[in-house]
PDB file of N, CA, C and O in Angstrom:
ATOM      1  N   MET A   1     -11.183  10.227   3.334  1.00  0.00           N
ATOM      2  CA  MET A   1     -11.090  10.453   4.817  1.00  0.00           C
ATOM      3  C   MET A   1     -10.316  11.631   5.270  1.00  0.00           C
ATOM      4  O   MET A   1      -9.177  11.847   4.858  1.00  0.00           O
ATOM      5  N   LYS A   2     -10.889  12.343   6.058  1.00  0.00           N
ATOM      6  CA  LYS A   2     -10.162  13.421   6.955  1.00  0.00           C
ATOM      7  C   LYS A   2     -10.316  13.607   8.280  1.00  0.00           C
ATOM      8  O   LYS A   2     -11.452  13.806   8.711  1.00  0.00           O
ATOM      9  N   ARG A   3      -9.263  13.575   9.109  1.00  0.00           N
ATOM     10  CA  ARG A   3      -9.669  13.736  10.576  1.00  0.00           C
ATOM     11  C   ARG A   3      -8.563  14.502  11.024  1.00  0.00           C
ATOM     12  O   ARG A   3      -7.559  14.679  10.334  1.00  0.00           O
ATOM     13  N   THR A   4      -8.739  15.008  12.281  1.00  0.00           N
ATOM     14  CA  THR A   4      -7.695  15.541  13.075  1.00  0.00           C
ATOM     15  C   THR A   4      -6.938  14.690  13.891  1.00  0.00           C
ATOM     16  O   THR A   4      -7.580  13.919  14.604  1.00  0.00           O
ATOM     17  N   VAL A   5      -5.586  14.656  13.951  1.00  0.00           N
ATOM     18  CA  VAL A   5      -4.863  13.648  14.810  1.00  0.00           C
ATOM     19  C   VAL A   5      -4.926  14.245  16.129  1.00  0.00           C
ATOM     20  O   VAL A   5      -4.603  15.417  16.325  1.00  0.00           O
ATOM     21  N   ASP A   6      -5.339  13.455  17.046  1.00  0.00           N
ATOM     22  CA  ASP A   6      -5.372  13.701  18.536  1.00  0.00           C
ATOM     23  C   ASP A   6      -3.785  14.061  18.936  1.00  0.00           C
ATOM     24  O   ASP A   6      -2.863  13.443  18.404  1.00  0.00           O
ATOM     25  N   GLN A   7      -3.573  15.028  19.838  1.00  0.00           N
ATOM     26  CA  GLN A   7      -2.482  15.339  20.230  1.00  0.00           C
ATOM     27  C   GLN A   7      -1.709  14.173  21.001  1.00  0.00           C
ATOM     28  O   GLN A   7      -0.487  14.022  20.987  1.00  0.00           O
ATOM     29  N   SER A   8      -2.569  13.434  21.627  1.00  0.00           N
ATOM     30  CA  SER A   8      -2.019  12.331  22.492  1.00  0.00           C
ATOM     31  C   SER A   8      -1.497  11.016  21.584  1.00  0.00           C
ATOM     32  O   SER A   8      -0.858  10.092  22.087  1.00  0.00           O
ATOM     33  N   THR A   9      -1.825  11.074  20.346  1.00  0.00           N
ATOM     34  CA  THR A   9      -1.606   9.949  19.472  1.00  0.00           C
ATOM     35  C   THR A   9      -0.385  10.227  18.424  1.00  0.00           C
ATOM     36  O   THR A   9      -0.500  11.230  17.721  1.00  0.00           O
ATOM     37  N   ALA A  10       0.645   9.505  18.286  1.00  0.00           N
ATOM     38  CA  ALA A  10       1.577   9.813  17.423  1.00  0.00           C
ATOM     39  C   ALA A  10       0.868   9.716  16.000  1.00  0.00           C
ATOM     40  O   ALA A  10      -0.082   8.974  15.747  1.00  0.00           O
ATOM     41  N   VAL A  11       1.555  10.683  15.022  1.00  0.00           N
ATOM     42  CA  VAL A  11       0.861  10.880  13.648  1.00  0.00           C
ATOM     43  C   VAL A  11       1.102   9.612  12.955  1.00  0.00           C
ATOM     44  O   VAL A  11       0.195   9.288  12.188  1.00  0.00           O
ATOM     45  N   HIS A  12       2.037   8.865  13.029  1.00  0.00           N
ATOM     46  CA  HIS A  12       2.486   7.431  12.293  1.00  0.00           C
ATOM     47  C   HIS A  12       1.425   6.201  12.705  1.00  0.00           C
ATOM     48  O   HIS A  12       1.072   5.261  11.993  1.00  0.00           O
ATOM     49  N   VAL A  13       1.049   6.491  14.018  1.00  0.00           N
ATOM     50  CA  VAL A  13      -0.082   5.550  14.591  1.00  0.00           C
ATOM     51  C   VAL A  13      -1.350   5.946  14.068  1.00  0.00           C
ATOM     52  O   VAL A  13      -2.159   5.090  13.711  1.00  0.00           O
ATOM     53  N   ALA A  14      -1.621   7.290  13.982  1.00  0.00           N
ATOM     54  CA  ALA A  14      -2.914   7.653  13.387  1.00  0.00           C
ATOM     55  C   ALA A  14      -2.975   7.123  12.006  1.00  0.00           C
ATOM     56  O   ALA A  14      -4.001   6.518  11.698  1.00  0.00           O
ATOM     57  N   VAL A  15      -1.847   7.283  10.951  1.00  0.00           N
ATOM     58  CA  VAL A  15      -1.967   7.059   9.726  1.00  0.00           C
ATOM     59  C   VAL A  15      -2.399   5.535   9.568  1.00  0.00           C
ATOM     60  O   VAL A  15      -3.274   5.104   8.818  1.00  0.00           O
ATOM     61  N   ARG A  16      -1.584   4.812  10.451  1.00  0.00           N
ATOM     62  CA  ARG A  16      -1.808   3.256  10.407  1.00  0.00           C
ATOM     63  C   ARG A  16      -3.205   3.075  10.819  1.00  0.00           C
ATOM     64  O   ARG A  16      -3.841   2.325  10.079  1.00  0.00           O
ATOM     65  N   GLU A  17      -3.886   3.609  11.885  1.00  0.00           N
ATOM     66  CA  GLU A  17      -5.106   3.255  12.280  1.00  0.00           C
ATOM     67  C   GLU A  17      -6.109   3.559  11.187  1.00  0.00           C
ATOM     68  O   GLU A  17      -6.924   2.711  10.823  1.00  0.00           O
ATOM     69  N   ALA A  18      -6.044   4.816  10.649  1.00  0.00           N
ATOM     70  CA  ALA A  18      -7.059   5.186   9.665  1.00  0.00           C
ATOM     71  C   ALA A  18      -6.988   4.306   8.259  1.00  0.00           C
ATOM     72  O   ALA A  18      -8.023   3.973   7.681  1.00  0.00           O
ATOM     73  N   VAL A  19      -5.813   3.999   7.819  1.00  0.00           N
ATOM     74  CA  VAL A  19      -5.675   3.209   6.592  1.00  0.00           C
ATOM     75  C   VAL A  19      -6.261   1.750   7.136  1.00  0.00           C
ATOM     76  O   VAL A  19      -6.968   1.098   6.368  1.00  0.00           O
ATOM     77  N   ALA A  20      -6.015   1.326   8.240  1.00  0.00           N
ATOM     78  CA  ALA A  20      -6.615   0.195   8.627  1.00  0.00           C
ATOM     79  C   ALA A  20      -8.098   0.014   8.537  1.00  0.00           C
ATOM     80  O   ALA A  20      -8.731  -0.912   8.030  1.00  0.00           O
ATOM     81  N   THR A  21      -8.531   1.144   9.164  1.00  0.00           N
ATOM     82  CA  THR A  21     -10.190   1.374   9.052  1.00  0.00           C
ATOM     83  C   THR A  21     -10.597   1.423   7.684  1.00  0.00           C
ATOM     84  O   THR A  21     -11.563   0.709   7.418  1.00  0.00           O
ATOM     85  N   LEU A  22     -10.145   2.031   6.831  1.00  0.00           N
ATOM     86  CA  LEU A  22     -10.613   1.902   5.438  1.00  0.00           C
ATOM     87  C   LEU A  22     -10.253   0.382   4.620  1.00  0.00           C
ATOM     88  O   LEU A  22     -10.801  -0.035   3.600  1.00  0.00           O
ATOM     89  N   GLU A  23      -9.239  -0.231   5.358  1.00  0.00           N
ATOM     90  CA  GLU A  23      -9.041  -1.425   4.649  1.00  0.00           C
ATOM     91  C   GLU A  23      -9.765  -2.693   5.384  1.00  0.00           C
ATOM     92  O   GLU A  23      -9.657  -3.860   5.005  1.00  0.00           O
ATOM     93  N   ASP A  24     -10.462  -2.278   6.417  1.00  0.00           N
ATOM     94  CA  ASP A  24     -11.307  -3.177   7.456  1.00  0.00           C
ATOM     95  C   ASP A  24     -10.414  -4.521   7.739  1.00  0.00           C
ATOM     96  O   ASP A  24     -10.597  -5.691   7.404  1.00  0.00           O
ATOM     97  N   CYS A  25      -9.190  -3.770   8.625  1.00  0.00           N
ATOM     98  CA  CYS A  25      -8.224  -4.736   9.007  1.00  0.00           C
ATOM     99  C   CYS A  25      -7.445  -4.149  10.142  1.00  0.00           C
ATOM    100  O   CYS A  25      -7.562  -2.950  10.392  1.00  0.00           O
ATOM    101  N   HIS A  26      -6.694  -4.888  10.811  1.00  0.00           N
ATOM    102  CA  HIS A  26      -5.851  -4.520  11.978  1.00  0.00           C
ATOM    103  C   HIS A  26      -4.754  -3.780  11.543  1.00  0.00           C
ATOM    104  O   HIS A  26      -4.236  -4.280  10.545  1.00  0.00           O
ATOM    105  N   PRO A  27      -4.199  -2.722  11.961  1.00  0.00           N
ATOM    106  CA  PRO A  27      -2.923  -1.976  11.684  1.00  0.00           C
ATOM    107  C   PRO A  27      -1.869  -2.890  11.528  1.00  0.00           C
ATOM    108  O   PRO A  27      -1.035  -2.617  10.665  1.00  0.00           O
ATOM    109  N   THR A  28      -1.721  -4.002  12.237  1.00  0.00           N
ATOM    110  CA  THR A  28      -0.524  -4.724  11.998  1.00  0.00           C
ATOM    111  C   THR A  28      -0.582  -5.736  10.867  1.00  0.00           C
ATOM    112  O   THR A  28       0.333  -6.512  10.591  1.00  0.00           O
ATOM    113  N   GLN A  29      -1.855  -5.643  10.185  1.00  0.00           N
ATOM    114  CA  GLN A  29      -1.953  -6.540   8.874  1.00  0.00           C
ATOM    115  C   GLN A  29      -1.414  -5.642   7.642  1.00  0.00           C
ATOM    116  O   GLN A  29      -1.186  -6.197   6.567  1.00  0.00           O
ATOM    117  N   LEU A  30      -1.232  -4.396   7.785  1.00  0.00           N
ATOM    118  CA  LEU A  30      -0.692  -3.503   6.762  1.00  0.00           C
ATOM    119  C   LEU A  30       1.029  -3.627   6.684  1.00  0.00           C
ATOM    120  O   LEU A  30       1.784  -4.099   7.534  1.00  0.00           O
ATOM    121  N   GLY A  31       1.351  -3.046   5.386  1.00  0.00           N
ATOM    122  CA  GLY A  31       2.667  -2.805   5.082  1.00  0.00           C
ATOM    123  C   GLY A  31       3.449  -2.037   6.035  1.00  0.00           C
ATOM    124  O   GLY A  31       2.789  -1.256   6.719  1.00  0.00           O
ATOM    125  N   SER A  32       4.657  -2.076   6.231  1.00  0.00           N
ATOM    126  CA  SER A  32       5.502  -1.117   6.915  1.00  0.00           C
ATOM    127  C   SER A  32       5.469   0.240   6.413  1.00  0.00           C
ATOM    128  O   SER A  32       5.818   0.525   5.267  1.00  0.00           O
ATOM    129  N   LEU A  33       4.953   1.274   7.459  1.00  0.00           N
ATOM    130  CA  LEU A  33       4.862   2.445   7.098  1.00  0.00           C
ATOM    131  C   LEU A  33       6.366   3.137   6.935  1.00  0.00           C
ATOM    132  O   LEU A  33       6.604   4.050   6.145  1.00  0.00           O
ATOM    133  N   SER A  34       7.243   2.589   7.745  1.00  0.00           N
ATOM    134  CA  SER A  34       8.645   3.099   7.754  1.00  0.00           C
ATOM    135  C   SER A  34       9.465   2.822   6.457  1.00  0.00           C
ATOM    136  O   SER A  34      10.524   3.397   6.207  1.00  0.00           O
ATOM    137  N   LEU A  35       8.818   1.790   5.572  1.00  0.00           N
ATOM    138  CA  LEU A  35       9.328   1.757   4.192  1.00  0.00           C
ATOM    139  C   LEU A  35       9.156   2.853   3.450  1.00  0.00           C
ATOM    140  O   LEU A  35      10.012   3.160   2.621  1.00  0.00           O
ATOM    141  N   VAL A  36       8.043   3.597   3.630  1.00  0.00           N
ATOM    142  CA  VAL A  36       7.522   4.741   2.699  1.00  0.00           C
ATOM    143  C   VAL A  36       7.829   6.142   3.381  1.00  0.00           C
ATOM    144  O   VAL A  36       7.930   7.138   2.665  1.00  0.00           O
ATOM    145  N   VAL A  37       7.965   6.220   4.641  1.00  0.00           N
ATOM    146  CA  VAL A  37       8.218   7.696   5.168  1.00  0.00           C
ATOM    147  C   VAL A  37       8.949   7.401   6.491  1.00  0.00           C
ATOM    148  O   VAL A  37       8.879   6.370   7.159  1.00  0.00           O
ATOM    149  N   ASP A  38       9.727   8.611   6.753  1.00  0.00           N
ATOM    150  CA  ASP A  38      10.509   8.660   7.938  1.00  0.00           C
ATOM    151  C   ASP A  38       9.422   8.895   9.012  1.00  0.00           C
ATOM    152  O   ASP A  38       8.666   9.855   8.862  1.00  0.00           O
ATOM    153  N   GLY A  39       9.273   7.971  10.234  1.00  0.00           N
ATOM    154  CA  GLY A  39       8.395   8.072  11.075  1.00  0.00           C
ATOM    155  C   GLY A  39       8.442   9.301  11.966  1.00  0.00           C
ATOM    156  O   GLY A  39       7.466  10.003  12.230  1.00  0.00           O
ATOM    157  N   GLU A  40       9.800   9.502  12.443  1.00  0.00           N
ATOM    158  CA  GLU A  40       9.878  10.790  13.217  1.00  0.00           C
ATOM    159  C   GLU A  40       9.660  11.956  12.501  1.00  0.00           C
ATOM    160  O   GLU A  40       9.074  12.889  13.050  1.00  0.00           O
ATOM    161  N   ARG A  41      10.055  12.043  11.327  1.00  0.00           N
ATOM    162  CA  ARG A  41       9.673  13.285  10.449  1.00  0.00           C
ATOM    163  C   ARG A  41       8.105  13.412  10.421  1.00  0.00           C
ATOM    164  O   ARG A  41       7.526  14.493  10.529  1.00  0.00           O
ATOM    165  N   LEU A  42       7.460  12.172  10.262  1.00  0.00           N
ATOM    166  CA  LEU A  42       6.009  12.389  10.180  1.00  0.00           C
ATOM    167  C   LEU A  42       5.372  12.802  11.391  1.00  0.00           C
ATOM    168  O   LEU A  42       4.374  13.524  11.407  1.00  0.00           O
ATOM    169  N   ASP A  43       5.984  12.316  12.479  1.00  0.00           N
ATOM    170  CA  ASP A  43       5.454  12.832  13.717  1.00  0.00           C
ATOM    171  C   ASP A  43       5.597  14.166  14.109  1.00  0.00           C
ATOM    172  O   ASP A  43       4.865  14.707  14.938  1.00  0.00           O
ATOM    173  N   ALA A  44       6.763  14.845  13.382  1.00  0.00           N
ATOM    174  CA  ALA A  44       7.135  16.150  13.655  1.00  0.00           C
ATOM    175  C   ALA A  44       6.172  17.124  12.859  1.00  0.00           C
ATOM    176  O   ALA A  44       6.216  18.329  13.109  1.00  0.00           O
ATOM    177  N   VAL A  45       5.407  16.684  12.021  1.00  0.00           N
ATOM    178  CA  VAL A  45       4.784  17.521  11.094  1.00  0.00           C
ATOM    179  C   VAL A  45       3.762  18.539  11.766  1.00  0.00           C
ATOM    180  O   VAL A  45       3.700  19.690  11.333  1.00  0.00           O
ATOM    181  N   PRO A  46       3.102  18.194  12.638  1.00  0.00           N
ATOM    182  CA  PRO A  46       2.144  19.197  13.368  1.00  0.00           C
ATOM    183  C   PRO A  46       2.968  20.189  14.070  1.00  0.00           C
ATOM    184  O   PRO A  46       2.372  21.137  14.582  1.00  0.00           O
ATOM    185  N   ASP A  47       4.334  20.115  14.182  1.00  0.00           N
ATOM    186  CA  ASP A  47       5.132  20.979  14.832  1.00  0.00           C
ATOM    187  C   ASP A  47       5.858  22.032  14.015  1.00  0.00           C
ATOM    188  O   ASP A  47       6.386  23.057  14.447  1.00  0.00           O
ATOM    189  N   THR A  48       5.790  21.569  12.646  1.00  0.00           N
ATOM    190  CA  THR A  48       6.376  22.439  11.760  1.00  0.00           C
ATOM    191  C   THR A  48       5.824  23.738  11.326  1.00  0.00           C
ATOM    192  O   THR A  48       4.692  24.012  11.725  1.00  0.00           O
ATOM    193  N   SER A  49       6.467  24.613  10.542  1.00  0.00           N
ATOM    194  CA  SER A  49       5.798  25.775  10.176  1.00  0.00           C
ATOM    195  C   SER A  49       4.942  25.403   8.921  1.00  0.00           C
ATOM    196  O   SER A  49       5.170  24.452   8.173  1.00  0.00           O
ATOM    197  N   PRO A  50       3.996  26.239   8.818  1.00  0.00           N
ATOM    198  CA  PRO A  50       3.229  25.936   7.570  1.00  0.00           C
ATOM    199  C   PRO A  50       4.090  25.862   6.271  1.00  0.00           C
ATOM    200  O   PRO A  50       3.732  25.070   5.399  1.00  0.00           O
ATOM    201  N   GLU A  51       5.062  26.537   6.104  1.00  0.00           N
ATOM    202  CA  GLU A  51       6.096  26.616   5.062  1.00  0.00           C
ATOM    203  C   GLU A  51       6.377  25.101   4.679  1.00  0.00           C
ATOM    204  O   GLU A  51       6.181  24.692   3.534  1.00  0.00           O
ATOM    205  N   GLU A  52       6.852  24.286   5.712  1.00  0.00           N
ATOM    206  CA  GLU A  52       7.335  22.881   5.572  1.00  0.00           C
ATOM    207  C   GLU A  52       6.106  21.976   5.526  1.00  0.00           C
ATOM    208  O   GLU A  52       6.360  20.773   5.476  1.00  0.00           O
ATOM    209  N   SER A  53       5.005  22.281   5.534  1.00  0.00           N
ATOM    210  CA  SER A  53       4.148  21.192   5.263  1.00  0.00           C
ATOM    211  C   SER A  53       3.042  21.543   4.056  1.00  0.00           C
ATOM    212  O   SER A  53       2.874  22.725   3.756  1.00  0.00           O
ATOM    213  N   PRO A  54       2.483  20.759   3.547  1.00  0.00           N
ATOM    214  CA  PRO A  54       2.144  19.299   4.270  1.00  0.00           C
ATOM    215  C   PRO A  54       3.032  18.208   3.707  1.00  0.00           C
ATOM    216  O   PRO A  54       3.633  18.293   2.636  1.00  0.00           O
ATOM    217  N   MET A  55       3.052  17.316   4.421  1.00  0.00           N
ATOM    218  CA  MET A  55       3.908  15.898   3.928  1.00  0.00           C
ATOM    219  C   MET A  55       2.988  15.221   3.322  1.00  0.00           C
ATOM    220  O   MET A  55       1.854  15.086   3.783  1.00  0.00           O
ATOM    221  N   LEU A  56       3.440  14.659   2.074  1.00  0.00           N
ATOM    222  CA  LEU A  56       2.516  14.025   1.272  1.00  0.00           C
ATOM    223  C   LEU A  56       3.276  12.547   0.929  1.00  0.00           C
ATOM    224  O   LEU A  56       4.484  12.619   0.705  1.00  0.00           O
ATOM    225  N   PHE A  57       2.799  11.555   0.890  1.00  0.00           N
ATOM    226  CA  PHE A  57       3.141  10.318   0.784  1.00  0.00           C
ATOM    227  C   PHE A  57       2.310   9.225   0.225  1.00  0.00           C
ATOM    228  O   PHE A  57       1.112   9.507   0.258  1.00  0.00           O
ATOM    229  N   ARG A  58       2.590   8.029  -0.291  1.00  0.00           N
ATOM    230  CA  ARG A  58       1.740   6.913  -0.878  1.00  0.00           C
ATOM    231  C   ARG A  58       1.824   5.884   0.321  1.00  0.00           C
ATOM    232  O   ARG A  58       2.883   5.775   0.938  1.00  0.00           O
ATOM    233  N   TYR A  59       0.907   5.261   0.596  1.00  0.00           N
ATOM    234  CA  TYR A  59       0.853   4.236   1.704  1.00  0.00           C
ATOM    235  C   TYR A  59      -0.309   2.971   1.440  1.00  0.00           C
ATOM    236  O   TYR A  59      -1.516   3.118   1.630  1.00  0.00           O
ATOM    237  N   CYS A  60       0.156   2.068   1.099  1.00  0.00           N
ATOM    238  CA  CYS A  60      -0.877   0.893   0.946  1.00  0.00           C
ATOM    239  C   CYS A  60      -2.067   1.243  -0.008  1.00  0.00           C
ATOM    240  O   CYS A  60      -3.254   0.948   0.131  1.00  0.00           O
ATOM    241  N   GLY A  61      -1.402   2.010  -1.106  1.00  0.00           N
ATOM    242  CA  GLY A  61      -2.512   2.483  -2.132  1.00  0.00           C
ATOM    243  C   GLY A  61      -3.240   3.570  -1.886  1.00  0.00           C
ATOM    244  O   GLY A  61      -4.254   3.748  -2.562  1.00  0.00           O
ATOM    245  N   TYR A  62      -2.889   4.459  -0.930  1.00  0.00           N
ATOM    246  CA  TYR A  62      -3.539   5.626  -0.541  1.00  0.00           C
ATOM    247  C   TYR A  62      -2.613   6.886  -0.741  1.00  0.00           C
ATOM    248  O   TYR A  62      -1.416   6.847  -0.454  1.00  0.00           O
ATOM    249  N   THR A  63      -3.057   7.686  -1.104  1.00  0.00           N
ATOM    250  CA  THR A  63      -2.353   9.086  -1.035  1.00  0.00           C
ATOM    251  C   THR A  63      -2.723   9.843   0.470  1.00  0.00           C
ATOM    252  O   THR A  63      -3.830  10.284   0.779  1.00  0.00           O
ATOM    253  N   VAL A  64      -1.518   9.864   1.288  1.00  0.00           N
ATOM    254  CA  VAL A  64      -1.613  10.381   2.707  1.00  0.00           C
ATOM    255  C   VAL A  64      -1.033  11.838   2.528  1.00  0.00           C
ATOM    256  O   VAL A  64      -0.055  12.122   1.837  1.00  0.00           O
ATOM    257  N   THR A  65      -1.861  12.784   3.326  1.00  0.00           N
ATOM    258  CA  THR A  65      -1.362  14.161   3.391  1.00  0.00           C
ATOM    259  C   THR A  65      -1.660  14.345   4.797  1.00  0.00           C
ATOM    260  O   THR A  65      -2.728  14.016   5.313  1.00  0.00           O
ATOM    261  N   VAL A  66      -0.500  14.981   5.517  1.00  0.00           N
ATOM    262  CA  VAL A  66      -0.476  15.432   6.906  1.00  0.00           C
ATOM    263  C   VAL A  66      -0.070  16.928   6.843  1.00  0.00           C
ATOM    264  O   VAL A  66       0.856  17.256   6.101  1.00  0.00           O
ATOM    265  N   ASP A  67      -0.767  17.903   7.637  1.00  0.00           N
ATOM    266  CA  ASP A  67      -0.312  19.293   7.446  1.00  0.00           C
ATOM    267  C   ASP A  67       0.136  19.744   8.854  1.00  0.00           C
ATOM    268  O   ASP A  67       0.166  18.909   9.758  1.00  0.00           O
ATOM    269  N   ASP A  68       0.469  20.970   9.068  1.00  0.00           N
ATOM    270  CA  ASP A  68       0.941  21.376  10.440  1.00  0.00           C
ATOM    271  C   ASP A  68      -0.282  21.628  11.346  1.00  0.00           C
ATOM    272  O   ASP A  68      -0.067  21.912  12.524  1.00  0.00           O
ATOM    273  N   SER A  69      -1.341  21.559  10.963  1.00  0.00           N
ATOM    274  CA  SER A  69      -2.443  21.712  12.001  1.00  0.00           C
ATOM    275  C   SER A  69      -2.921  20.233  12.585  1.00  0.00           C
ATOM    276  O   SER A  69      -3.761  20.130  13.479  1.00  0.00           O
ATOM    277  N   GLY A  70      -2.300  19.162  11.985  1.00  0.00           N
ATOM    278  CA  GLY A  70      -2.504  17.881  12.458  1.00  0.00           C
ATOM    279  C   GLY A  70      -3.708  17.416  11.792  1.00  0.00           C
ATOM    280  O   GLY A  70      -4.442  16.586  12.327  1.00  0.00           O
ATOM    281  N   THR A  71      -3.924  17.872  10.741  1.00  0.00           N
ATOM    282  CA  THR A  71      -5.135  17.199  10.009  1.00  0.00           C
ATOM    283  C   THR A  71      -4.265  16.120   8.983  1.00  0.00           C
ATOM    284  O   THR A  71      -3.174  16.290   8.439  1.00  0.00           O
ATOM    285  N   LEU A  72      -5.184  14.960   8.944  1.00  0.00           N
ATOM    286  CA  LEU A  72      -4.709  13.820   8.078  1.00  0.00           C
ATOM    287  C   LEU A  72      -5.813  13.659   7.106  1.00  0.00           C
ATOM    288  O   LEU A  72      -6.998  13.742   7.430  1.00  0.00           O
ATOM    289  N   ARG A  73      -5.376  13.417   5.861  1.00  0.00           N
ATOM    290  CA  ARG A  73      -6.352  13.327   4.776  1.00  0.00           C
ATOM    291  C   ARG A  73      -5.784  11.996   4.005  1.00  0.00           C
ATOM    292  O   ARG A  73      -4.594  11.793   3.764  1.00  0.00           O
ATOM    293  N   ILE A  74      -6.762  11.221   3.701  1.00  0.00           N
ATOM    294  CA  ILE A  74      -6.244   9.799   3.129  1.00  0.00           C
ATOM    295  C   ILE A  74      -7.200   9.782   1.833  1.00  0.00           C
ATOM    296  O   ILE A  74      -8.416   9.929   1.959  1.00  0.00           O
ATOM    297  N   GLU A  75      -6.680   9.623   0.774  1.00  0.00           N
ATOM    298  CA  GLU A  75      -7.402   9.528  -0.648  1.00  0.00           C
ATOM    299  C   GLU A  75      -7.273   8.249  -1.273  1.00  0.00           C
ATOM    300  O   GLU A  75      -6.125   7.807  -1.252  1.00  0.00           O
ATOM    301  N   ASN A  76      -8.046   7.610  -1.765  1.00  0.00           N
ATOM    302  CA  ASN A  76      -7.881   6.564  -2.793  1.00  0.00           C
ATOM    303  C   ASN A  76      -7.319   6.911  -4.188  1.00  0.00           C
ATOM    304  O   ASN A  76      -7.187   6.029  -5.037  1.00  0.00           O
TER     305      ASN A  76
END
């Protein structure tokens, strides 16, 4: 899954919503994102320089990548 994070949505929220869509559940039913990644740092990725991105981590069995353009990629 690939999507651009809307600027009005925090990246950590977009990640949880996207994974919940893939899992066909509500975001509150997922594990805690804060256990695998710093939410403030994740939210700041679109504002970082290209040299400092992408941010890559595992969440609920998926590999999640967020880059400086605000593009979110989720792969199983």
